Structures are given as C-alpha cells and as structure tokens.
N, C-alpha and C positions, 0 to 999 in steps of 0.2 A: 872502800867499803861504802855501801849504800844503806840508808835507814828509812824507816817509815814511821811517821807519827810519834806519839808518846803513849804513856800508859793509860791516858784518858781517851785515846783515839778509839772510835767506835768500830774500826776495822778489826777483823780477827787477827790480822798480822800487824803488830804494833810494837814499838819500843826496842826492836832488835835490829842489828845491822847484818847485811849479807854481802858476799863478794861482788865486786863490780862485774857487770856482764851477765848477772843472774837476777832472777826475780821470784817472788813467791808464786806458787801455782794458784791461779785465780779461781779455779773450780773445786778446790779442796773444801770439803764440807765437814770433815771430822779429823780426829787425830791431833797431833801437836802443831800449833801455829807458831809464828814468830812473835812471841809475847812473853813477858816476864822472864827473860833469860833463856827461853826454850828456842830450839831450832826446828823449823818446819820444813815442809816440802819446797823444793826449788825447781826451776827449770832455766835453761839458758835463754836469755832474751831473744825472742823471735823464733825459738825452737818449740814446736808443739808436738814433737815426736816422742820425747822422753821426759821423765821427771826424775828428780834426785831425792831419795828418801834417806834422811839421816840415820846412821847406825847409833842406837841408844847404848846406854851403859851396859857393861858386861854383867850378867850373861845374856840378857834378853836380846840386845842388838846383835851380838855374835851368833846367837841361835837363829835369828831371822836370816842373817847373811848366809850362814851355812845351809839353811833350808833351801834358799834359792840356788846356791851353788850345787847342791846335791841333786835337786830336781832337774836342773838344766845341764848337768854333767854330760859330756859327749860320750862317756863310757857307760852310762846307765843302761841296764837291761831290764829294769823293773817295769812291768806294765802299769803299776800304780803311778810311778813317777812320770812315765810318758803320757798317761792320761791327764795327770795334773798340769802338765805343760800347757794344755789347752784351756785350763781353768784359772791360771794365775797370770799376772803381768809378765811379759817376757823379760828375762834378766839379761842385761848387757854389761855386767861387770861392776867395778867400783870406781869412784872418783874421790880424790881428796881435795878439799877446799880450805883456805885459811879463815879462821874465825877468831873474834875477840881482839883485845888490844895488842896481844902478842902474836896475833895471826897464827895461832896453833892450828895444825891441820885437823880437820874433822872428816871422817869417812862417810861417804854417801853411796847408797845402792842405786845404780842407774837402771831404771825400769821403763818399759814402753808406756807412754801416756795413753790411758784408756779413753780420754775424751778427744783424742786427735781427730780432726775433721768434723766434729760435732759443732755446728754453728751456734745453736741455742740449746745447750745441754741441760737437761734436768737430771740431777744426780741424787741418788739415794744410797745411804750407808746403813746396813742392817747387821747388827751383831748376832751371830748364830750360836745357839746352845743355851741350855738352862743355867749354866755356870760359866763365868768368864775367867775364873781363877784356875791356876794349874795345881798340880799335886805338891809343888814346892812352896805354895803360899802359906804364910803364917796365919794363925787364928785371927789376929788383928786385921790382916789383909782380907781374909774371907768375910769377916764381919763388916768391913768397909764396903766391899762389893755388894753384899746382901742388903745393906742399908740404903745404898744408892738407888737400887731398883729392885725391890722384892718381887715384883711381878714377873721378872725374867725366869724365876725358878719354875713357874707353872706355864707361862706363855711360851717359853722356849726360845725367844729371840727378843731383840730390842731395836726399835727404830732409833738409830743413833743421831742422825742429822740428815738434812737434805737441802737442795736448792731446787726451786721450781720456776721454770720460765712460763710466762703467760703471753702467748703470741697476740692476743687481742689488745692487751695494755702495753705490749712491748716492754715488759718489766720482768725482774727476777726477784723472788722472795727467798731469803735464807732462813732456815730453821736450825738453830745450833744445838749443841750437846745438852745444855740445860733444859731446853724445850723437850728433847727426847726423853730425859729422865723424868719429866713431869707427866708423861702420857699415861692415862688409864687404858684398860683393854679396849673400851669403846673408842677412845680417842686414837688408839693405834690404827684401828680400821679406818677412821676418818682421815688420818694422816696418809695412809696408803691411797685413799680415794683422791686426796688433794694432789698427791704426786702424779697420779695417772690422769689428771685433768690438765689440758694444755691451754685453757682459757676459752676454748670453743666447745670441746667435746671430751668425753672419756676415751682414753686411748685403749680401746678393747684389743687392738692389734698388738700393742706392747704387752698387755697382760697375758694374752694367749701365747705369744711368743716366749715370754718369760716362763710361764708354766711349763711349756714344752721343754725348755732348756733345763729347768730345775728338776723335771722328771728324770732326765738323764743323769743329773748330779745325784739325785736320790738313789738311783740304781747303783751308781758307783759306791756310795757310802754304805749301802746295804751289804757290800762284800769286802771292801778294802779294810784291812786290819793291820796295816803297816804303820800308820800315823794317827795320832790323836791331836785334835785342834782345840785350843782354848782361847777365847777372846778374839777369834777370827771373824772378819766381816765379809758380807757380800756387797760389792760395789755395783750398782745398777745404773745404767745411763741410756738416754735416748735423746734425739733431736726433735724438739717440739715444732720446728719450722718445716719438717717434712710431713707430707700428708699421710693419712692412714694407709697401711699396707705397702709402704715404699721403703722400709728399713727393717733391720733386725735389732732387737734390744741388745745392749751389751751388758754382760754380767761376768764379773771376775771375783774370785776369792782373794782377799788381801789380809794383811796383818798376821804375821807368823812368829811373833816374839815368844809365844807360849805354845809352840808346836813341837811334838815329841815323836821321834822314831822309836818303835817298840822292838825289843830284842826277840829273836826266834824263841819260841816256847812261852813267850809272854804276850803274844799278839791277840788282839780282840777287836771287834767292831767298835767304832767310835760312837757309843750310844748317846753321848752328850750332843755331839754335832748332828747326828741322825735325828734325834728327837726334835731339836730346834728347827732343822730344815723341813721336817715333816709338818710341824706346826705353822711355819711360815708359808708353805705351799697351801695349807688349808685356809689360812687367812686370805691369801690371794684369790682362792677359788670363791670366796664369799663376796668379792667386789662386784 
C-alpha cells in the first residue's frame, strides 16, 4: 500500500493509502478525493487510458454501476442508450482492489480517461439541474442541499470546481468545491471567463465548439423521456498548449449515482436537467 501526506497536507489527496502500482488521478477536480478515510479516483501508474472510480455504498454506487452496464450492454436496442454512449465515459468493466488494514476488496468502475493525450488540460466540472437531490432524499437532505448553494434553484447549474492552465506562466491553478459553493451569479460568469482564458487569449474556438456540442445535447434532452438525472455533471476539457482552431473541446456527462430509469407509462422529459442545461448554454453565450 502507498500513502500520501497527512490530514494537514494541502494536497486534495491526503492521509489515505492505495494499492501499490496505482496512483490518484492528477487532473481530478471534483468528487471524492483520498482524504479523511474516503477513496478517490485511481489510475494504474503510467496508464493514461483509464481511470478507476470507486463504487460507493449501496444503493448509490450500485445504481451508478448498473447505469453504465445498461448503457453499454451489447444487447441494447434503445436509441436513447446508444446516443448516451457518445456522451458518457466508455465503460470497461469493474476491478476489485484491496483497501484498509485487512485489505478488503473494494469495487471500482473502469472508465476511459477523458484527459488522455491532453498535455496541459484545463478541466471544468459543472453540476447540471436546478436540484441535485433525487426523489428518495429526506427532508433533512433536501434542506442541506438547498443551504449549500441556494442559487442553484434559479441558476440551474453550479460551477463545481476547475483547474486552469496558464501557458504564459506555465502554471496551473486549482479551484476547489468550496470555491464553487461561494460563487455569486456574477462570479459564475467570471469563473467561466477564467476557464476559457489560456494565459494569452480567450479561447473563442473552445466556447464555439462547446456551444455546438451542447446544442446537440439539448436536442436530445428535449425528447428523451427514459431517464432522469439528478446531481450529474458535465466534465469539460481542452488542451491550452494547442493553438486556436486545432482541437475539439471534450465534454462528457459524469456522476450517475442518482440516475433513474422510468417505467413505461410513467415516462416524461427530464425538466430538471433540461432547465439546467438550457441555462448553462445561455451563460456560455454571454461570454
């Protein structure tokens, strides 16, 4: 087992051990990190093709695993699911790794690494929807979500966290989850401007490409009525080292622990996600 730092370490990944031959994912900006007993994202040392996402406690972790398995099932005939295959990280099965003093096995979902081959990746995590809780949430849980970021109810999305490369200074700045919770509506706009500035110029090419891609996603959500997503994020990435108009922005839907397949006769458009995605597109158009 290998360990990093202590609880006072300034690194987001601290005070937890992981199996030999593996390491925390360096470009992770949100979600659970290796800290205070939690298990974060891993990758095999030297392998930039895949990441391992830990399966959380039942039922959330199992729900996310089953979501990936259902979307990427070789027997699927659903046009909704085949469309989603292009919008979520490719699923490569599960891996069990030993953790803790007793080296008890912990299950990980093996997914394609979205930052593969991005030399200087700027990464943005945006939570989509006016509410992040699902229909099973208790009143206490709902109150907790609303208290953390009341603006999400009207704004429709939340800038969760990001890392921004500056090619002039050859530096990277990380903005964590607490920073994301602190943003006002005006500061959200400024945060998006910061993300799309590479240290020299505003990346108009990346903004235009992202808007084009999200228009396609909007069209999909205007009609799909099979699945409702709560607490799901968009992960957005580009390489600041590449000049304007020489790459495509990468954007994927992630985080599916609160994702629900609707039964026939009870299906409806996911108004929560659609509202948030529409508002996020509008915010990008103002940049």
